N, C-alpha and C positions, 0 to 999 in steps of 0.2 A: 532432544528437541525435534520438533516436527514442523512441517509446513502446513498451514491451514489455507487451502485455496479458497478464495472469496470472489464474489461477484462485485464489481466496482462500477460506479457511475462517475464519469469524469467529463471535464470540459477539454476539448481539443482547441488550443488557441492558435491564432493566425501565425504566430512565430514558430509553430511546430511543437511547442511544449504541451504537456498533458498535465492537467490539474485534477487530481481525484477529489470528489466532493463527498462521497459516502461509499460505504461498503456493506455487504450483507454477509454475515458469517454462515458457516455450514448449517447451524441450527436455526437460521432464519432471522436472527437479530439484525436490525438495521442500525448502523452506527454512522452518525454524521461527523465529517471531518471539519473541525473549526478552523484549522490553520495548517498549512504545509510549512514546516520549519526549515527543511533542507531537502535538496534533490541532488543525487550524484550516483554514478556507477559504483557499485560496491558489492562485495561478497556477503552472502547471508551466513555469517560465522556460526550461528547456533544451529540453523536448519540445513545448511549446505546449499550450494548453488550460487548463482550470481545474477545480477540484473541491475535495474535502476532502482535505487533505494529512496523512498519517500519517507522522511521522518515527519509524522503527522501528529497533531494534537487533537484529541477528542475531548468530550466533556469529562471523561473519567481519567484518561492517561495519555502518555505518549506511546505511539505504536510505530513499528517499522513495517511499511507496506512496500513490497517489491513487485516490479513488473519484469517478468522473465519471458522475453519474446512476446507472446500474446496472452500469457496467463499471469494473474495477480495472486500473490500469496502474502500472508502475514507470517512473520517470524515469531513463534510462540516461545 
């Protein structure tokens, strides 16, 4: 398994939390996030590494989006 680093657009809320709104894959596809289902510190078991894991629902599927320091990646 590999990490796919992505560009993310997010809201930074007054309480200090971050809510991702959409991401752009390496091939340029824009994916809107319909809903964030869960947020917690967690390891990326398949791709390796650790960060804040956002379980997100998109039109097509549930994705695991990680924030590792200043970089965002998807666990493929």
